[in-house]
MDAnalysis code that builds the backbone (N, CA, C; Angstrom):
import MDAnalysis as mda
import numpy as np

u = mda.Universe.empty(555, n_residues=185, atom_resindex=np.repeat(np.arange(185), 3), trajectory=True)
u.add_TopologyAttr("name", ["N", "CA", "C"] * 185)
u.add_TopologyAttr("resid", np.arange(1, 186))
u.add_TopologyAttr("resname", ["MET", "LYS", "ILE", "VAL", "LEU", "MET", "ALA", "SER", "GLY", "ALA", "GLY", "SER", "LEU", "ALA", "LYS", "ALA", "ILE", "ILE", "ASP", "ALA", "LYS", "VAL", "GLN", "ASN", "LEU", "GLU", "ILE", "ALA", "ALA", "LEU", "ILE", "ALA", "ASP", "LYS", "GLU", "CYS", "PRO", "ALA", "LEU", "ASP", "ILE", "ALA", "LEU", "ALA", "ALA", "GLY", "ILE", "SER", "ALA", "VAL", "CYS", "VAL", "PRO", "PHE", "LYS", "SER", "PRO", "ARG", "ASP", "GLU", "TRP", "ASN", "GLU", "GLU", "LEU", "LYS", "ALA", "THR", "VAL", "ALA", "LYS", "PHE", "ALA", "PRO", "ASP", "LEU", "VAL", "VAL", "SER", "VAL", "GLY", "PHE", "MET", "ARG", "ILE", "LEU", "ALA", "PRO", "ASP", "PHE", "VAL", "GLN", "GLU", "PHE", "ARG", "VAL", "ILE", "ASN", "THR", "HIS", "PRO", "ALA", "LEU", "LEU", "PRO", "LEU", "PHE", "PRO", "GLY", "ALA", "HIS", "ALA", "VAL", "ARG", "ASP", "ALA", "LEU", "SER", "ALA", "GLY", "ALA", "THR", "VAL", "THR", "GLY", "THR", "THR", "VAL", "HIS", "TRP", "VAL", "ASP", "GLU", "GLY", "MET", "ASP", "THR", "GLY", "PRO", "VAL", "ILE", "ALA", "GLN", "ARG", "GLN", "VAL", "MET", "VAL", "GLU", "SER", "GLY", "ASP", "THR", "GLU", "GLU", "SER", "LEU", "HIS", "GLU", "ARG", "ILE", "LYS", "ILE", "ALA", "GLU", "ARG", "ALA", "LEU", "ILE", "THR", "GLU", "THR", "LEU", "SER", "GLU", "PHE", "ALA", "LEU", "HIS", "GLY", "ILE", "PRO", "GLU", "HIS", "PRO"])
u.atoms.positions = np.array([
    [-114.317, -113.824, -229.172],
    [-114.750, -112.940, -230.228],
    [-115.554, -111.812, -229.589],
    [-115.164, -110.597, -229.896],
    [-115.836, -109.430, -229.340],
    [-116.705, -108.776, -230.409],
    [-117.983, -108.537, -230.041],
    [-118.904, -107.930, -230.992],
    [-119.520, -106.663, -230.424],
    [-119.967, -105.812, -231.338],
    [-120.810, -104.664, -231.016],
    [-122.119, -104.879, -231.755],
    [-123.231, -104.752, -231.020],
    [-124.552, -104.833, -231.626],
    [-125.002, -103.424, -231.990],
    [-125.727, -103.310, -233.100],
    [-126.292, -102.022, -233.495],
    [-127.788, -102.220, -233.745],
    [-128.605, -101.383, -233.083],
    [-130.055, -101.547, -233.157],
    [-130.750, -100.193, -233.240],
    [-131.998, -100.233, -233.704],
    [-132.826, -99.022, -233.784],
    [-134.188, -99.192, -233.138],
    [-134.493, -100.372, -232.618],
    [-135.876, -100.604, -232.213],
    [-136.054, -101.370, -230.927],
    [-136.969, -102.336, -230.983],
    [-137.417, -103.063, -229.792],
    [-136.329, -103.927, -229.167],
    [-135.385, -104.391, -229.969],
    [-134.272, -105.143, -229.411],
    [-134.483, -106.634, -229.271],
    [-135.478, -107.210, -229.987],
    [-135.721, -108.654, -229.824],
    [-134.546, -109.483, -230.342],
    [-133.888, -109.043, -231.415],
    [-132.709, -109.772, -231.898],
    [-131.545, -109.626, -230.924],
    [-131.346, -108.414, -230.425],
    [-130.279, -108.199, -229.440],
    [-130.522, -109.066, -228.205],
    [-131.765, -109.103, -227.732],
    [-132.103, -109.906, -226.556],
    [-131.837, -111.385, -226.814],
    [-132.172, -111.863, -228.008],
    [-131.922, -113.272, -228.340],
    [-130.428, -113.588, -228.271],
    [-129.608, -112.679, -228.781],
    [-128.158, -112.891, -228.752],
    [-127.645, -112.848, -227.310],
    [-128.102, -111.868, -226.553],
    [-127.686, -111.749, -225.150],
    [-128.106, -112.985, -224.363],
    [-129.353, -113.398, -224.529],
    [-129.881, -114.538, -223.770],
    [-129.239, -115.869, -224.171],
    [-128.726, -115.953, -225.399],
    [-128.113, -117.206, -225.871],
    [-126.812, -117.523, -225.134],
    [-126.181, -116.504, -224.567],
    [-124.927, -116.693, -223.834],
    [-123.956, -117.589, -224.625],
    [-123.689, -117.166, -225.844],
    [-122.810, -117.916, -226.740],
    [-121.413, -117.995, -226.139],
    [-120.891, -119.216, -226.082],
    [-119.545, -119.435, -225.542],
    [-118.523, -118.717, -226.415],
    [-117.534, -118.097, -225.779],
    [-116.454, -117.376, -226.454],
    [-116.934, -116.128, -227.187],
    [-118.094, -115.592, -226.786],
    [-118.629, -114.381, -227.403],
    [-118.780, -113.310, -226.336],
    [-118.120, -112.187, -226.546],
    [-118.243, -111.035, -225.652],
    [-119.015, -109.947, -226.388],
    [-120.128, -109.514, -225.795],
    [-120.882, -108.401, -226.360],
    [-120.365, -107.146, -225.685],
    [-119.547, -106.376, -226.402],
    [-118.889, -105.212, -225.822],
    [-119.856, -104.052, -225.625],
    [-120.816, -103.895, -226.537],
    [-121.731, -102.760, -226.453],
    [-122.900, -102.959, -227.390],
    [-123.955, -102.203, -227.123],
    [-125.047, -102.039, -228.066],
    [-125.119, -100.551, -228.373],
    [-125.110, -100.239, -229.653],
    [-125.160, -98.850, -230.096],
    [-126.444, -98.659, -230.892],
    [-127.167, -97.576, -230.584],
    [-128.419, -97.267, -231.277],
    [-128.323, -95.874, -231.903],
    [-129.158, -95.663, -232.916],
    [-129.189, -94.364, -233.589],
    [-130.287, -93.451, -233.041],
    [-131.024, -93.956, -232.037],
    [-132.077, -93.180, -231.378],
    [-132.396, -93.869, -230.067],
    [-133.070, -93.163, -229.180],
    [-133.509, -93.788, -227.934],
    [-134.505, -94.883, -228.287],
    [-134.277, -96.093, -227.784],
    [-135.138, -97.225, -228.124],
    [-135.016, -98.304, -227.047],
    [-135.975, -99.237, -226.999],
    [-135.942, -100.302, -225.985],
    [-134.686, -101.180, -226.041],
    [-134.046, -101.291, -227.193],
    [-132.836, -102.112, -227.293],
    [-131.758, -101.628, -226.320],
    [-131.662, -100.323, -226.117],
    [-130.680, -99.776, -225.173],
    [-130.963, -100.272, -223.758],
    [-132.240, -100.287, -223.372],
    [-132.623, -100.755, -222.041],
    [-132.310, -102.239, -221.857],
    [-132.520, -103.024, -222.916],
    [-132.218, -104.458, -222.857],
    [-130.730, -104.673, -222.586],
    [-129.891, -103.906, -223.285],
    [-128.443, -104.026, -223.076],
    [-128.070, -103.621, -221.655],
    [-128.567, -102.491, -221.213],
    [-128.241, -102.024, -219.863],
    [-128.668, -103.029, -218.804],
    [-129.851, -103.616, -218.974],
    [-130.349, -104.602, -218.016],
    [-129.450, -105.834, -217.959],
    [-128.748, -106.107, -219.050],
    [-127.843, -107.256, -219.106],
    [-126.411, -106.878, -218.713],
    [-126.209, -105.634, -218.309],
    [-124.873, -105.193, -217.905],
    [-123.948, -104.903, -219.073],
    [-124.524, -104.598, -220.223],
    [-123.757, -104.313, -221.442],
    [-123.786, -102.815, -221.690],
    [-122.659, -102.248, -222.078],
    [-122.618, -100.824, -222.410],
    [-123.647, -100.520, -223.485],
    [-124.387, -99.445, -223.281],
    [-125.417, -99.029, -224.234],
    [-125.174, -97.561, -224.560],
    [-125.004, -97.275, -225.846],
    [-124.662, -95.928, -226.274],
    [-125.611, -95.498, -227.375],
    [-126.177, -94.303, -227.229],
    [-127.009, -93.746, -228.285],
    [-126.182, -92.705, -229.042],
    [-126.097, -92.880, -230.341],
    [-125.472, -91.907, -231.232],
    [-126.603, -91.401, -232.120],
    [-127.332, -90.380, -231.643],
    [-128.538, -89.947, -232.358],
    [-128.217, -89.505, -233.785],
    [-129.043, -89.988, -234.701],
    [-128.871, -89.612, -236.101],
    [-129.071, -88.113, -236.236],
    [-128.203, -87.492, -237.035],
    [-128.294, -86.044, -237.215],
    [-127.716, -85.654, -238.562],
    [-127.973, -84.426, -238.925],
    [-127.380, -83.835, -240.127],
    [-126.329, -82.841, -239.683],
    [-125.283, -82.644, -240.429],
    [-124.997, -83.354, -241.673],
    [-124.604, -84.807, -241.408],
    [-125.000, -85.621, -242.345],
    [-124.802, -87.067, -242.211],
    [-123.329, -87.434, -242.029],
    [-122.437, -86.719, -242.699],
    [-121.006, -87.028, -242.583],
    [-120.523, -86.941, -241.139],
    [-121.027, -85.934, -240.394],
    [-120.634, -85.804, -238.984],
    [-121.134, -86.986, -238.176],
    [-122.389, -87.404, -238.434],
    [-122.944, -88.555, -237.725],
    [-122.151, -89.816, -238.053],
    [-121.829, -90.001, -239.337],
    [-121.035, -91.173, -239.741],
    [-119.725, -91.227, -238.964],
    [-119.053, -90.103, -238.847],
    [-117.769, -90.065, -238.130],
    [-117.958, -90.357, -236.643],
    [-119.020, -89.809, -236.049],
    [-119.292, -90.064, -234.630],
    [-119.611, -91.539, -234.396],
    [-120.402, -92.123, -235.283],
    [-120.743, -93.543, -235.166],
    [-119.487, -94.404, -235.288],
    [-118.669, -94.105, -236.276],
    [-117.440, -94.877, -236.493],
    [-116.507, -94.768, -235.280],
    [-116.361, -93.573, -234.743],
    [-115.490, -93.376, -233.580],
    [-116.040, -94.101, -232.354],
    [-117.356, -94.102, -232.190],
    [-117.980, -94.780, -231.045],
    [-117.758, -96.285, -231.133],
    [-117.983, -96.870, -232.305],
    [-117.762, -98.306, -232.479],
    [-116.290, -98.647, -232.272],
    [-115.395, -97.823, -232.811],
    [-113.955, -98.084, -232.712],
    [-113.483, -98.144, -231.252],
    [-114.107, -97.380, -230.358],
    [-113.728, -97.398, -228.933],
    [-113.837, -98.802, -228.335],
    [-114.740, -99.617, -228.874],
    [-114.953, -100.963, -228.337],
    [-114.108, -102.025, -229.038],
    [-113.392, -101.649, -230.093],
    [-112.488, -102.540, -230.834],
    [-113.113, -103.908, -231.126],
    [-114.274, -103.925, -231.799],
    [-114.932, -105.213, -232.047],
    [-114.256, -106.019, -233.157],
    [-114.356, -107.337, -233.019],
    [-113.958, -108.217, -234.116],
    [-115.037, -108.220, -235.195],
    [-116.278, -107.945, -234.771],
    [-117.423, -108.000, -235.673],
    [-118.492, -107.039, -235.168],
    [-119.128, -106.350, -236.109],
    [-120.282, -105.503, -235.800],
    [-121.507, -106.248, -236.319],
    [-122.542, -106.341, -235.465],
    [-123.736, -107.100, -235.819],
    [-124.932, -106.149, -235.826],
    [-125.462, -105.909, -237.009],
    [-126.652, -105.085, -237.148],
    [-127.868, -105.949, -236.837],
    [-128.596, -105.563, -235.798],
    [-129.782, -106.313, -235.373],
    [-130.962, -105.340, -235.362],
    [-131.436, -105.038, -236.561],
    [-132.520, -104.078, -236.675],
    [-132.036, -102.637, -236.658],
    [-130.815, -102.400, -237.109],
    [-130.286, -101.042, -237.246],
    [-130.774, -100.514, -238.582],
    [-131.599, -99.485, -238.553],
    [-132.321, -99.064, -239.749],
    [-131.658, -97.901, -240.485],
    [-130.348, -97.947, -240.566],
    [-129.581, -96.943, -241.313],
    [-128.610, -97.660, -242.236],
    [-128.425, -97.100, -243.420],
    [-127.396, -97.602, -244.315],
    [-126.069, -97.049, -243.819],
    [-125.103, -97.927, -243.659],
    [-123.800, -97.534, -243.135],
    [-122.930, -96.939, -244.241],
    [-122.126, -95.948, -243.864],
    [-121.249, -95.267, -244.818],
    [-120.211, -96.239, -245.379],
    [-119.773, -96.015, -246.607],
    [-118.764, -96.899, -247.215],
    [-117.507, -97.048, -246.359],
    [-117.022, -95.956, -245.747],
    [-115.801, -96.093, -244.948],
    [-116.051, -96.889, -243.664],
    [-117.295, -96.913, -243.162],
    [-117.622, -97.720, -241.987],
    [-117.494, -99.206, -242.324],
    [-118.102, -99.620, -243.436],
    [-118.059, -101.047, -243.790],
    [-116.686, -101.470, -244.316],
    [-115.837, -100.499, -244.648],
    [-114.458, -100.841, -244.996],
    [-113.599, -101.006, -243.748],
    [-113.940, -100.256, -242.697],
    [-113.157, -100.320, -241.460],
    [-113.533, -101.512, -240.573],
    [-114.834, -101.855, -240.533],
    [-115.314, -102.917, -239.656],
    [-115.932, -104.047, -240.473],
    [-115.799, -105.271, -239.961],
    [-116.553, -106.391, -240.543],
    [-117.943, -106.334, -239.947],
    [-118.953, -106.269, -240.811],
    [-120.320, -106.046, -240.370],
    [-121.229, -107.095, -240.994],
    [-122.083, -107.697, -240.150],
    [-123.120, -108.587, -240.665],
    [-124.485, -108.028, -240.274],
    [-125.505, -108.460, -240.985],
    [-126.870, -107.982, -240.782],
    [-127.831, -109.154, -240.912],
    [-128.972, -109.036, -240.246],
    [-130.071, -109.968, -240.486],
    [-131.108, -109.245, -241.332],
    [-131.801, -110.003, -242.158],
    [-132.827, -109.424, -243.031],
    [-133.997, -110.400, -243.115],
    [-135.245, -109.895, -243.039],
    [-136.405, -110.787, -243.028],
    [-136.897, -111.206, -244.417],
    [-135.996, -111.746, -245.208],
    [-136.334, -112.304, -246.523],
    [-135.157, -113.154, -246.976],
    [-135.380, -113.925, -248.029],
    [-134.307, -114.731, -248.609],
    [-133.626, -113.901, -249.697],
    [-132.633, -113.124, -249.274],
    [-131.926, -112.277, -250.239],
    [-131.313, -113.132, -251.342],
    [-131.251, -112.655, -252.574],
    [-131.436, -111.265, -252.983],
    [-132.890, -110.844, -253.173],
    [-133.838, -111.712, -252.904],
    [-135.244, -111.327, -253.028],
    [-135.636, -110.364, -251.914],
    [-136.412, -109.385, -252.226],
    [-137.060, -108.474, -251.293],
    [-136.107, -107.737, -250.356],
    [-135.139, -107.005, -250.931],
    [-134.293, -106.156, -250.090],
    [-135.104, -104.956, -249.591],
    [-134.561, -104.241, -248.629],
    [-135.186, -103.006, -248.172],
    [-136.035, -103.171, -246.933],
    [-136.652, -102.063, -246.539],
    [-137.346, -101.970, -245.257],
    [-138.696, -102.670, -245.217],
    [-139.254, -103.055, -246.364],
    [-140.596, -103.647, -246.390],
    [-140.578, -105.060, -246.971],
    [-139.594, -105.836, -246.594],
    [-139.381, -107.159, -247.185],
    [-140.570, -108.092, -246.998],
    [-141.168, -108.095, -245.821],
    [-142.282, -109.016, -245.556],
    [-143.496, -108.608, -246.393],
    [-143.801, -107.325, -246.393],
    [-144.909, -106.815, -247.205],
    [-144.663, -107.114, -248.685],
    [-143.421, -106.909, -249.133],
    [-143.088, -107.149, -250.542],
    [-143.248, -108.621, -250.908],
    [-142.852, -109.525, -250.007],
    [-142.996, -110.962, -250.273],
    [-144.468, -111.335, -250.413],
    [-145.302, -110.817, -249.525],
    [-146.741, -111.098, -249.609],
    [-147.340, -110.511, -250.885],
    [-146.960, -109.282, -251.222],
    [-147.483, -108.633, -252.434],
    [-147.095, -109.385, -253.693],
    [-145.919, -110.006, -253.665],
    [-145.440, -110.754, -254.829],
    [-146.052, -112.151, -254.916],
    [-146.813, -112.543, -253.889],
    [-147.419, -113.866, -253.897],
    [-146.447, -114.982, -253.576],
    [-145.358, -114.652, -252.868],
    [-144.369, -115.675, -252.509],
    [-145.015, -116.756, -251.644],
    [-144.627, -117.988, -251.866],
    [-145.103, -119.098, -251.036],
    [-144.063, -119.481, -249.985],
    [-142.823, -119.026, -250.216],
    [-141.723, -119.250, -249.280],
    [-140.950, -117.945, -249.169],
    [-140.620, -117.578, -247.962],
    [-139.725, -116.455, -247.715],
    [-138.794, -116.908, -246.600],
    [-138.325, -116.022, -245.762],
    [-137.452, -116.470, -244.688],
    [-136.595, -115.362, -244.147],
    [-135.391, -115.725, -243.759],
    [-134.461, -114.770, -243.184],
    [-133.054, -115.054, -243.688],
    [-132.259, -113.997, -243.738],
    [-130.887, -114.081, -244.230],
    [-129.951, -113.385, -243.253],
    [-128.797, -113.985, -243.008],
    [-127.677, -113.291, -242.377],
    [-126.686, -113.053, -243.508],
    [-126.265, -111.793, -243.655],
    [-125.376, -111.454, -244.776],
    [-124.332, -110.428, -244.354],
    [-123.255, -110.391, -245.125],
    [-122.236, -109.364, -244.945],
    [-122.826, -108.040, -245.395],
    [-122.471, -106.974, -244.717],
    [-122.920, -105.645, -245.113],
    [-121.860, -105.037, -246.005],
    [-122.328, -104.545, -247.157],
    [-121.441, -103.816, -248.058],
    [-122.015, -102.412, -248.223],
    [-121.638, -101.734, -249.267],
    [-122.052, -100.348, -249.442],
    [-123.484, -100.205, -249.954],
    [-124.136, -101.285, -250.355],
    [-125.496, -101.213, -250.864],
    [-126.510, -101.521, -249.775],
    [-127.775, -101.587, -250.190],
    [-128.842, -101.919, -249.250],
    [-129.193, -103.393, -249.418],
    [-128.773, -104.208, -248.441],
    [-129.046, -105.645, -248.433],
    [-128.466, -106.350, -249.661],
    [-127.280, -105.914, -250.070],
    [-126.649, -106.470, -251.270],
    [-125.405, -107.299, -250.980],
    [-124.982, -107.372, -249.722],
    [-123.763, -108.103, -249.389],
    [-123.927, -109.604, -249.504],
    [-122.817, -110.325, -249.620],
    [-122.857, -111.778, -249.763],
    [-123.577, -112.470, -248.607],
    [-124.342, -113.489, -248.961],
    [-125.127, -114.262, -247.989],
    [-124.199, -115.170, -247.181],
    [-124.436, -115.210, -245.871],
    [-123.723, -116.117, -244.969],
    [-124.592, -117.335, -244.672],
    [-125.858, -117.097, -244.334],
    [-126.776, -118.193, -243.983],
    [-128.212, -117.743, -244.234],
    [-129.079, -118.717, -244.513],
    [-130.492, -118.434, -244.728],
    [-131.345, -119.524, -244.095],
    [-132.572, -119.161, -243.756],
    [-133.539, -120.123, -243.246],
    [-134.891, -119.801, -243.866],
    [-135.543, -120.807, -244.412],
    [-136.838, -120.617, -245.055],
    [-137.972, -120.582, -244.040],
    [-139.001, -119.802, -244.384],
    [-140.258, -119.759, -243.636],
    [-141.370, -119.828, -244.677],
    [-142.267, -120.761, -244.499],
    [-143.380, -120.925, -245.432],
    [-144.413, -119.815, -245.215],
    [-144.944, -119.306, -246.317],
    [-146.057, -118.366, -246.245],
    [-147.329, -119.205, -246.151],
    [-148.116, -118.959, -245.113],
    [-149.327, -119.743, -244.887],
    [-150.550, -119.008, -245.417],
    [-151.549, -119.776, -245.808],
    [-152.814, -119.205, -246.265],
    [-153.368, -118.293, -245.172],
    [-153.740, -117.092, -245.560],
    [-154.299, -116.154, -244.594],
    [-153.269, -115.336, -243.839],
    [-151.989, -115.526, -244.142],
    [-150.964, -114.733, -243.468],
    [-151.185, -113.251, -243.704],
    [-150.996, -112.478, -242.644],
    [-150.910, -111.026, -242.755],
    [-149.430, -110.668, -242.660],
    [-149.116, -109.417, -242.928],
    [-147.730, -108.975, -242.786],
    [-147.242, -109.238, -241.359],
    [-148.109, -108.976, -240.387],
    [-147.733, -109.142, -238.982],
    [-147.529, -110.616, -238.615],
    [-148.444, -111.483, -239.041],
    [-148.325, -112.897, -238.659],
    [-147.101, -113.539, -239.308],
    [-146.869, -113.213, -240.568],
    [-145.694, -113.754, -241.255],
    [-144.409, -113.211, -240.636],
    [-144.401, -111.919, -240.344],
    [-143.194, -111.315, -239.776],
    [-142.861, -111.925, -238.412],
    [-143.874, -112.233, -237.622],
    [-143.615, -112.857, -236.317],
    [-142.929, -114.215, -236.481],
    [-143.366, -115.020, -237.443],
    [-142.719, -116.322, -237.673],
    [-141.308, -116.136, -238.222],
    [-141.124, -115.138, -239.075],
    [-139.782, -114.862, -239.599],
    [-138.859, -114.433, -238.460],
    [-139.356, -113.610, -237.545],
    [-138.522, -113.159, -236.422],
    [-138.033, -114.335, -235.584],
    [-138.864, -115.340, -235.390],
    [-138.445, -116.533, -234.633],
    [-137.272, -117.209, -235.349],
    [-137.406, -117.392, -236.658],
    [-136.320, -117.998, -237.449],
    [-135.090, -117.103, -237.456],
    [-135.306, -115.796, -237.534],
    [-134.205, -114.830, -237.588],
    [-133.388, -114.856, -236.296],
    [-134.072, -114.897, -235.157],
    [-133.364, -114.948, -233.868],
    [-132.529, -116.221, -233.747],
    [-133.083, -117.349, -234.178],
    [-132.324, -118.605, -234.134],
    [-131.133, -118.561, -235.084],
    [-131.340, -118.045, -236.294],
    [-130.278, -118.039, -237.299],
    [-129.112, -117.137, -236.893],
    [-129.395, -115.959, -236.330],
    [-128.288, -115.074, -235.949],
    [-127.507, -115.663, -234.773],
    [-128.187, -116.271, -233.812],
    [-127.437, -116.856, -232.691],
    [-126.627, -118.065, -233.150],
    [-127.178, -118.870, -234.054],
    [-126.417, -120.005, -234.589],
    [-125.203, -119.528, -235.384],
    [-125.381, -118.467, -236.162],
    [-124.275, -117.923, -236.957],
    [-123.175, -117.405, -236.044],
    [-123.550, -116.662, -235.015],
    [-122.550, -116.139, -234.083],
    [-121.876, -117.261, -233.302],
    [-122.614, -118.301, -232.954],
    [-122.005, -119.463, -232.278],
    [-120.958, -120.112, -233.174],
    [-121.292, -120.240, -234.449],
    [-120.360, -120.831, -235.420],
    [-119.099, -119.973, -235.538],
    [-119.281, -118.658, -235.623],
    [-118.133, -117.742, -235.727],
    [-117.276, -117.807, -234.458],
    [-117.927, -117.838, -233.282],
    [-117.187, -117.875, -232.020],
    [-116.402, -119.174, -231.879],
    [-116.935, -120.267, -232.420],
    [-116.282, -121.562, -232.324],
    [-115.168, -121.737, -233.343],
    [-115.438, -121.315, -234.580],
    [-114.512, -121.595, -235.689],
    [-113.829, -120.355, -236.264],
    [-114.120, -119.197, -235.738],
    [-113.533, -117.960, -236.251],
    [-114.456, -117.299, -237.271],
    [-114.262, -116.014, -237.429],
    [-115.071, -115.255, -238.374],
    [-114.506, -115.504, -239.766],
    [-115.343, -115.957, -240.702],
    [-114.819, -116.200, -242.046],
    [-114.406, -114.891, -242.708],
    [-113.528, -115.002, -243.657],
    [-113.124, -113.813, -244.408],
    [-114.319, -113.305, -245.193],
    [-114.454, -112.013, -245.223],
    [-115.513, -111.369, -246.017],
    [-115.193, -111.610, -247.483],
    [-116.131, -112.202, -248.217],
    [-115.863, -112.490, -249.651],
    [-115.602, -111.231, -250.460],
])
């Protein structure tokens, strides 16, 4: 199974996937929308790293991103902290999954951990889901709960969620590599 990773930041999820050395999984490339540490992590692991800087008009960037991903002919695109909503034609052309630091459909969007704390949640977690045309609205593939502890800050809770998130994405990819990628519902 050949995948392309897409990231915008530090690359801890990408590093977890790379370090897991999942059997029957080829990481063809890591693509970022800006210069970020995730690109360096990929390069250090001998993986192609490509920056497709976000720009206006958005339609041109969407086409450049789609063409860049297509060059690697992935079976699956894995968003690992890619902080852009993908164009409808992108998610129609490629099978794309994403990780999210909440138990979707609860707390979609960029501030999921903060939103969970503000809502007084006692349990939150992480979700791996199919990417569709909405923001964190695609069908759930897998979830893992993380308890909210007394005195948690956004940072402390997010760190525990990241640990669960890294394990869940590598387990999901291992399952896909072993048994095939399920059909997108």
